[in-house]
Structure formats: structure tokens, C-alpha cells
N, C-alpha and C positions, 0 to 999 in steps of 0.2 A: 327366366320364366316369369311373367307377371301373374300375380294373383289378383282376381277381382275381390273388391271389399266384401267383407261378410255381410254387410247390411244390403247388399244387392240380392241375397238369397232370402227366401220366404222364412217366417219366424221359427218353425220347427226344425228345418233342415239347416238354418244357420247355427243351431246349437249342437248338431251332429258332427262331432270331431273323431269319434271312434266308435266301435260296436257297443262299448259300454254305454254310451249315450243313447243308442237304440234300445238297449234293455232297460234303461232307466224311464223310458217313456211310458206313461199308463197306456194300457191296452186299448182304450177308447180313442187314443190319439193317433194309433198307427194308421188307420184308414186316411186320416188328414195328412199324415206325413207321405203316404203314397200319392195322394192328389198333388201334393207340392212337388214331388220328385218328378211326376209326369209333366207338370206345368214347366219346370226348369229344363227337362230334356226336350221338349217340343220347342220351347224358345231359344235355347242354346244351340241346338243341333240345326235350326233354321239358318243360323249365321255361319256355323263352321261345317256343316254336313256331317255324316257319320251314320252309325247303325242304329237308326231310330227305332223301327218296329220291332226288332229282337228284344230291345231294352224295355219298351212300353210293356211288353208281355211278361217280363220276370220282375216287376216291381215288388208285389206282394211276396213272391218267393225269396227275393233278396232280403226283404225286411224280416221275414220269419227266420231265414238262416242265421242272421245276426242276432235275432232275439233269442235263439236256443244255443247256438254253437259259440265257441269262444276263439275267434281268430285273433291273432295269427297262430295261437297254440293248435287249435283245431284247423286242419287243412281244408279249404273250400276251393275246388277246381271247377272251372267252367269249360266245357268242350268247345273248341274254336275260341271262345272267350270274347267274341264281338258283342256278347250279351252281359258283359261286366261292368258297364257304365254305372249301374246302380250300385254295385258292390263297391266300386271305386268312390262313389259319393258318400257311402255309409262308412267308409274307412278312412276318412279325413281328407278327401280330395274333391269335395263338392265345390269348393272355391276355385278349383283349378279346371272344372270341367270346360270352361270356355277355351281353354288351351288344347282340348283333346285333338290329336292327329294334325296339330300345328307344329312347325318347326320349334323344337326345344321344349314343347309341351308334353302333356301326358299322353301315352299310348292309347290307341283305341282297342287295344288287346291286353291281356294279362301280361305283365312283365316283371320278372323277379327282381330286377335291379331298381325298379320304381318304387316298391312298397313291399315291406314284409308280409302284407296281407294277400299279395299276389304269389300264391304258393307255387304255381307252375305256369310258365309262360306258354302261350298257344297262338294259334293264328290258323291252323289247319284242323279239320274235322277228325274225329275218331281217336283223339289222344287222351281224353280225360280218364276213362276207365283204366287203361293201362298204366298211366302215370300215377294215379290214385293208389292202384293196386300195389305198385312198387313202394309207394309211401307207406302204405299200411303193412307191407311185409318188412320193411325197415324198422317201423315202430315196434312191430312184435318181436324181431330180433333183439331189440334194444331193451324190451321189457317196458316201454312207455305205455301211456294210457289215454293219449289224444285221439280224437276222431278225424277220419278222412272222408270227405263227401265229395262225390263227383256228380256234377250236374251236366247231363247231355240231352239235347234235343233229340226227337224221334228221327230227324234225318240222319244223325250221327249213327243210329242203330242200323242203318243200311251199309255202313263203312265196315270193311273186313276187320280192321284193328279192334273195333268195339267188340265184336263178336268173338275175336280171338281172346280178348280180355275177359269177357264172360265166362269163356270156357274154363278159365284158371282161377277164378274167384273163390269157389268152395275149397279148393285144395291149397290155397295160398294164404289166406287169412281168415280168422274166425270173426272179425268184425270189420265190416265194410258197408258203407251206405251209398247207394246210386239213386239219383233223382232223375226220372225219365220226364223231361219237359215236353209234353206232347201238344203240339200246335198245328200238325199237319203240314208244317212248311219247314224246309230249309232255308235256301235262298228263293227256290221256286217250290211249288206244290210237290210234296213227296211222292215218289213213285215206287212201285214194286210190291211184293208180297207182305213184307214187314209193315209198310205203310198201311196197307189194307187192314193187317192184323190189328194196329194199334187204333185204327178207326173203329174197329168192332169193339175194342175195349171201352170205347167212350160210352157205350150204352149199357155198361154193367156197374153203375154206381152202388146198387144195392148189394153187390157182392162184399164190400167192406164191412158192412153190418153183419152179414152173414157169416163171414170168417171169423170175425171176433166172437160172435155168439156161439158158433160151433166149437171152437177152440176152448173158449172159457167154460162152456158147459161140461165138456169132456173132462177137463182138468179138475173142475169142482167135483165131479162125480167120482174120479178114479184117483185124485191125488197127484201130487207133482212127479211122483216117480214114474208115471206114465206120460210124462210131457212129450217124448219122443212119439209115442203111438198117437197121442192127440194131434201132433203137427202132421203125421202121416195122414191121418183121418181128414184134417182140415185141407191138407194138400188134395186128397181125392175130392173134396167138396169144391175145391177151386176148379179141378179138372172138369167136374160136371157142370159147373155154372159159368166159368169164364175161361177164356183162352189165356188167361194169365198163367196157366200151367206151364207155359213155355219157360217162365223164368224159375219156376219150381224144378225144372229139369236142370238148370244150371246152378241149383243149390242156394238159390236166393228166396228169402220170404217175401211175398208180394204184398204191398198195401195200395189200395185204389182200385180204379182211378177216382180222383177227388178234384175238387174245384180249386185250381192253382190261384185264384184271385180271393180266396176266402182266407184272411190272415189268421183268425183265431182256430179255424180247423187245421191250418197248416202248422201252427205252432204246436197245437195239442198232439198231432200225429208225429211231428219231428221230435218232440220230447219223449214219445213213446219208443220211437225207433232208436232214439240216442241210447236208451237203456238196454236195448236188445243186444244180446251178446252173439250175433250171428249176422251173416251177409243179408242185407235188406235191399229192396227196391220200392221206392215211392213213386207211383205214377200219378202225375198231376196233369190236368187239362187246362191249357191256357189259351189266350187269344192274342195272336201277334199284332202288334199295333194297338193294343187296347187303350182307349181313352182319347184317341185321335183318330177321327173319322176317315181322313185321307188315307192314313196308314192301314186302317182296317179294310178299307175298299181295295187298296193296292199294295198288299204287304210285301210283294216281290220288288216294286220300285223303291219302297221305304226301308228295305232290308239294309242297303247301304246307298245313302242318297246324298247329292250335293246340297247346296243351299236352296232353300224353298220358301214360298210365301206361306206364312202360318194360316191365313184365312182359308185358303183352298188346296194347299199342298202343291201348287204349280211350281215348275221348275223351268229354268231357261233352257230352251232347245238349241242345240248346235245348228247353225246353217250349214256347215260342212258336215258331211256324213263321217262317222268314225271308221276306223279300221274294221271294227266288229260288224258294223252294218255293211260295209262292202263285202267282207268275206260271205256273210249270209246270203246276200243278194246275188253275188256271184255263183255261190254254190247252188243256189236255187235255179239260176239261169242254166247252169252246166247240167243240173239234173233233168231239165226239160229236154235236153238234147241226147242225154246218156241215162238210160234206166238203170244202169248199174251203179250209179252214184248214190251213196247213202251218207247220212250224218249221224254222228254219235256225240253225246256229251255226258259229263257226269254231274247231274243236278245243276246244270249252268245253262239252261236254254235261253234265259233272258240276258245273262251277262255275256254269252258268245253271240247273242242275237240269233241263235238257231231257231228260235220261236217263228221267225220268218219262214224258215224252210219247213217247219212242222205244219204251218198253216197250208202250204201248197202240197206237200208230200208227206202226210202223217204216216203212211205205212212205211215210208224209208227213213223216218226219223226214230232215234233210240236214245232215251234218257235212261242211263242205268242206275241213277242215284249216285250217292257219294261213294263210288267205288271205281276209282281211276284204274287200278290194276286190272280189275274185270273188264273195263271198257277197253283197254289196250288188247287183251287177249281175244275179247269178244271181236274186235275190229280184225285181228289176225285170222280168226275164223272165217269171217265174211270175205276177206280177201283171198283165203285158200279156195273159195268157191266162185271165184272169178268177179267178185263185187269190187267197187271202189270205194272203200270206207273213208270218211273223213272224220277224224277224231279231234274235236275242238275242246282244248282245256286250257285254263290259264297256265302259263309257264310255271308259276310257283307250285302248281298242283301236278303238273306233268312229271315233276321229279319223282313221284311215286311209281312211275312206270318204267323206269330205267331197266330193270330186270326184264321186263316183258318186252320192251323195245329191242334189247339185245337178243334175248334167248328165243323168244316166240315170233318175233317179227323180222329182224334183219338176218339172223341165222337161216331163215328159211326163204329169204328172197321175197318176202310178201310185200306187195305195193300198198301198204298202209300210208295214208296221208295224215301227218301229225301236224296239226294247227295250233300253235302256241300263242294265245292271246296274252296281252299284258307283259310281253317279254321286254326286258329292260327295266327302266325305273318304273315302280308304281307308287308315286310320290306320297300320298297321305297315309296309305296303309303301312309302309314301312318295311322292316327286314323280313317279316313273315310272308310278304307278298311280292317284294321286288323280284323280277324274273332275270336275275343277273347271273345265273349259274348253269344255264341250260345247254349252252355250247360246250362248255366244259365237260359236262357229264355225258354228252351224246358224242362228242367228236372222235372219241376212241372206238366207238362201235363201227365195224367194217360195214361197207355197202350203203350206209345211211347218207343221203344228200341233205345238207342244211343250207337254206337260203333265207335272205331277209331283203325286203323291198326297201328303195329310198323314198318312195312315195306311192300314192294311191293308184297311179296308172301302171306302175311296175308290179304292185301287189296284184293287180287284176290279171296282168300277164303271168305271174309266177303261179297263181292258182290255176290257171289253163295249163301251164307247163307240167304242174304236178299231175293234172288230170291225164296227161298225155304220156306220162312217164310210168312204165310198168315193170322196170328192170329191178325193182327193190322199194325199200321205204323212203319217203321224203318227209322233211320237216320244215315248216317255214314258221318263222317268229316275227311277230309284228306288235307294235306298241299299243299301249292304252290310248284312248281318245282319238283325236284327229290328226291328219298329217299336214302336207303342204297345201292341200286343195287341188292338187293336179287332177285334171279331168280324166275321167275313165275312157279309154280309147274305144272307138266304135268296133274295132277289130282286134282280137287277142293276138299278141306276138308270142310265139314259143321260143323260149330262151334256151340257148345252148348250155347245157349243164357244165358248171364249173369254169364258166367264162365271164371275166370281169368286163366292165364297161369303161372306156376312158372317156371322160368328160372334158378334159383339158391337158394338153401336153405340157411338159416343162422339163428342165434340164438340172435344176439345183435340188429341189426337194419334191418327193413323191408322196402324196397323201392318199393312202388307201383306206377308205371309209366304208363301213358296213352299215346298211339300213339308214336309220333316221340321223346317223352321225355325219351323213353327207352334207347336211346343213351347216354343221359346225365346221366341217373341213373346208367348205366354200368360204365361209366368213373368215376363217383363220388365213386362208390363202390370199385373200384381198389384203390382209394386214401385211403379210409377209412380202406380197409384191409391192406394196408401198415402200418397203425397205430394200427393194431392188432385187429380190430373189425371183427366179423362174420357177413356178410351182406347178406340178402336175396333179390332176385331180382325177382319181379312179374310184369308180363305184364297185366295191369287191363283189356285190351280189351274194357270193357263196362263201359260207365259213367252212364248208367241206363239199366237194374238193375245192381248194383254192386254186387260183389261176396262176400256176407256176411260170407259165411263158411270160405273163405280164409282170410278174414279180421279178424275175430274172432281168428282163429288160431294163426296167427301171433301177434295180438294185446296182446294175453295172453302168448306168449312165449318170446317176446323181450322186449327191454328196451324202444324202440322208433320205431313208424311207421310213415313214410314219404310218402306224395303224391307228384306227379310231374305231372304238366299238362301244355300244351301250350294253356293256357286260364287264364282269370282273377281268382284269388283265390276265390273272393266273388261269392258264389253261383254256383261254379264249381263242378268238380269231387271230390276235396278235401272236399268240404262242404257235399257232399252226403256221404262220408266215415264217417265224424263226425257224421252225422245223423243216420248212420247204427250202430254206436258204442255207441250212447249216453247213452241208457238204459241198456247197458251190463255191469256187474261187471267184475273186476279184468283185465281192459285193460290198456294198456300202453298209454302215451301221444301220440299225433299226431302232426305232423309238415306238414304244408301246403306250397307247393312251386309252384309258378306259377307268373303269372303277377300281379303287384299290382292294387288296386283300383283306377285307373286313366287311362286317354286316352295316349297311347303310341304314341310317335312322329314317324316321319319317319327317316329312316337310314338303314344301312346294318344289316343283322342278327346279325353278331359278335358284332358290336358296341352296339347294343341294349341289346343283352344277358349280355354283360359285364357290361353295365350301371345298369341293374336291378338285377344283382347277379344270373344270370342263366347260370353260368359257372360250370364245375366239382369242381374246386377250392372253389368257393364261396358256392356251395351246401355242400361240405364236411365240410368246416368250420362251416357253419350254423347248421348242424347236431351235429357236436362236441360241439358247444357252447350250444345246447339245452340238451345234455347229461351231460355237465359239465359247467353250468353257472359260470361266475367268480363273 
């Protein structure tokens, strides 16, 4: 991994190698450091892409945290942790920022193996409070004295795990610090009752002064022995003046809301909270994208963005529509013909492109916030009343719904349509976001149909097939970005469930490819044919049920049957093929090609495919070695 020379960094940031260097800076230099950090973020991410808007919003908070706490002894956790770039810069990685999300570079999320300052790895929402509370409990059991600080955005407070953690704070640890970073956004604008609740808190800044005055006055009047009564009275004042009484009910002392870009005030409050021997919550108000106008104007776009022009924030538009766009347009088209079609997402209307559906059919669009489990059961409820809900969630987040898919959807034969965006490799985001495990997790669930298209035209047909199928749940997995550029057909073709498509016949080798791996299979076939082999190409289409008739036909004719999938080999499509052929006589060997049984790092798709042997040349060589072992 290449480091950029330190002299490319601005002067103050150039001297920051650890949190100790942040503490050593004079207080009047901290706003200048914040400006330098913003400048480096905007410049660097314009070349690499990344989570710009979230990080611009937490610059002052990150500086204040490292001015007050002592990482890595004190544990600082960021929920999701896509807003940890500034933390990384302040803990000795500023000169590596240009490698972020690049192959063999630093991660775009917290990663324990990367630095001792990354106390807990993340990538999904709603984990920080639970993990931090576990750390605090371990600290208390060991009799240690360090601090644990969980930083969570207001979007994470719509997540069930966050509320479950809050429910256990008071009974688990006497000392625990939560910082609620309230910017009204997760990826998109936050929705739901809690989002409105936090918005109302933003109008109550005078409460901080009143709470301090109330508690201080009573304690001076009656002495330290009535501290408990003073806190109860202060809590009563909270309830009368601010909806912050919610956190009091969870046993947390509430501070705020305060300006999250006021470094002196943040440092002062954090020092006060650090001395308190009780669970506390500091509520700060920040601006997502602060300091860069294009990110302020469009925080959803700049939540996670590719390369962009610094001057105006413009990005290059793909001439070919993405799978997400085709999904949203097709669903909107079907909704025009079928009033029972509804769309559901979990805080991802832009990422899944369901914002297009929302514009046309707002009453049939439901964004439930970061609550995938609720979204799945919500969809089940709609399906039980005769509606056709399409739940669109990234594959990596659909993992949270496995219990609901099994217990609430499949067990009741409910025709919920599960649409798994970003299935397969999600290159630059890395192991927390690769959709490489969904088939294995879902394949054991009875009655669930799982399909994957080889191109955009087949994707269109599969969506219509899902809409016509009402005998139980269906799932479709589709990749990030664009496909082959195949034209959308004028008329949809309904596909027979569980039927593969033979693209090319052959007698020596049969390549059964699922989804986007058809392109790799075709290229490998050309190389094998050049060596004199007769190669059959079969578009598998379905991971469940597999086409046993087609499999048996080729397994009894060919010398080798090979499966290819953009998924881990363990438990995936290839495993289903082995199971289907297990008790059948006179079948040929089967070679499984996919991702290995490990967590795949971040990097470009090309680099990762080369590293793990998923290129035409590597596949052809592997097949020949299996046929002719040395």
C-alpha cells in the first residue's frame, strides 16, 4: 500500500500522527484543523469516491472526541462507521486517505485489524450501542476505568437493535456515553416517529442551560445527599420542557441539543460528561455535507459517491441504465397495470431507485427506516391482505430478515417479492457490503423461489414472472451497477419456475452459470473450445429450485459439469447442484466455481476477480486441470 508524502497534507494535519497530537494543538488552532480536514476530504474523495457528506458533518465532533478521550485506551465506536474517515485521519492515517476503499488500501469503515484505534468493526446500522454496552460491561467486570463512547446518527435510532440496547443500558453499566449525531439523514431523509421526535428536539437548545441551573440550584440548596432527588426534579423539568424525557425513561442523563460544529462547546460538554459516573446521552445537531455546497444541496447523492468534479459536484452518468433503475421503472410500470403492487424499502429509496416509484405512486410506497426486520413482516402483513409487496433491500442488509422470511413469510405461503440489490460483489465497500451469502442463507427455506437474471432483458422478464407468481415467496438477486446493455423487451415473457435455459449445446463440458456469471462462462467456453472441447452453456436462472432434468441430462452426457456463481461456493448454487445429483447414478464429476469460504476484501471488481481466480483464463485452466490432473 503506497503512502502519499506527508508534505502533500496541509500544515496542521501533516503533524497529526496520533490523538496526542490533537490534544497538543492550541484550542484556537482547532477550527483551522477542521478546515484542513474538510479540504483534504473534498479533494481526496473527488478522486477515490467514498462517503463524503457523512464525514464532512462529523469533523468538529471527531476533533472534540480526540481532544477529550484517550484512544485506543478509551473506546470510540461509530455506528455504521462510514463517518469514521476523520477519526482515521486523526489516528495516524491521514497520509493513507488516498488509498481508502482502494485495493489493499484502508477500509471505508472501522476495521479492527487496521488499527488499534478502530475499537469495533462495522458497516451495518444499529450496532454501535450494543457493542459499546458489551465493552462497558466487560470493563466493569474487569474493574477497569476506561471510557466507552458510542456515536450513532439519528437514523440508527430507527433501528431495532439500537432501541434494544437502550433498553439495557441502565441495568448493565454505571458509566456509558452515547452521542446522538442528529442531522435528519441516514442515507436518505429519515422517516418515522423518531425522526419527527428528534426534529422537535432541535428547537429546544435553551433546555441545556435550564437543566444545569435547575440541578445546580437544588444541589446547592439541599446538599450533595439529595443528589438523587435533584436529578428526579431535573428529570421532571426535562419532561415539562423537552421531549428528551424519552431518554430519561431509559435511564440516561440527557445533554443537549447542542451545536455539533462548535468545537469549544463540544469539548467542554464532553469533559463534563466524562466525569459523570452515570449513563449519559449527548445530543448534537450537525449538518450533513457541511463545508461543501454540492454535498449540502444533495446529501443523499454525496452520502456515498463516486468520483466527482470539485467545482460543482457533478458525476459521470452511465449511458446504460443500472439494474436498480430497471427494477424501479419496471415496478412502476407494473403498478400502473396492477393496483395491488406496492414498494417497500428500509431507508434506501435512492439506492434502490424506488424514489422513481414514490414519485408516481406515493401512497403505495413505504420507507420504514433502518428496520429491515420490520419491513419483512410489514410486507408479510400486506401480502396476507391480497397485496403484492416488493421489498427492495441490499443483499447485505436482507441478511437481517432471514428469520422473518422463514417464519413469517414462507411458512405462511405469503407471496412477498424479495428484491436483493447489490447481490454478489460490491467491490469498493468490501466485506460488510458484498452480497455473497444470500443464497446460502435462504436456500434451506422451504417454498422460497430464488432467481437471478443473466442480463437486463431477463431481469425484466423475471420481475414480471414474480408478479404473476402467487404460490409463495420469491426472491431475485441482481448486481450493483450496469449489466450487458441488453435491450428491454417490448413484451414481457413469463419464465417457467425452476427451468434453466440452454444457450449452447455440448458434449464434453457443461457450464451452468447463474446470473452475471454467464458472461464469464461464455468467455471461458471460447478458450476451452480453442483447445478442442465441446462446451455446453446453460443459463441456470434459478438457484432454487434447480433444473434437475437439465442437470441430469448433461451430467450423464458430459465428462465434467461446472457451476459458476457470484456467491460463496459454500452453501450456494453449486452446493444445490451437488445435492440434486447426489443420489443419481452415472453422473460426471462437478466443479464448483465461485468465491471462497472467506470474507472478501475491498477493491475493484477486476482486481478481486484476478486475485480469486474468477477470470476466463483461470476458469478454463481449472477445468482442464480437473479433466486432466497432473
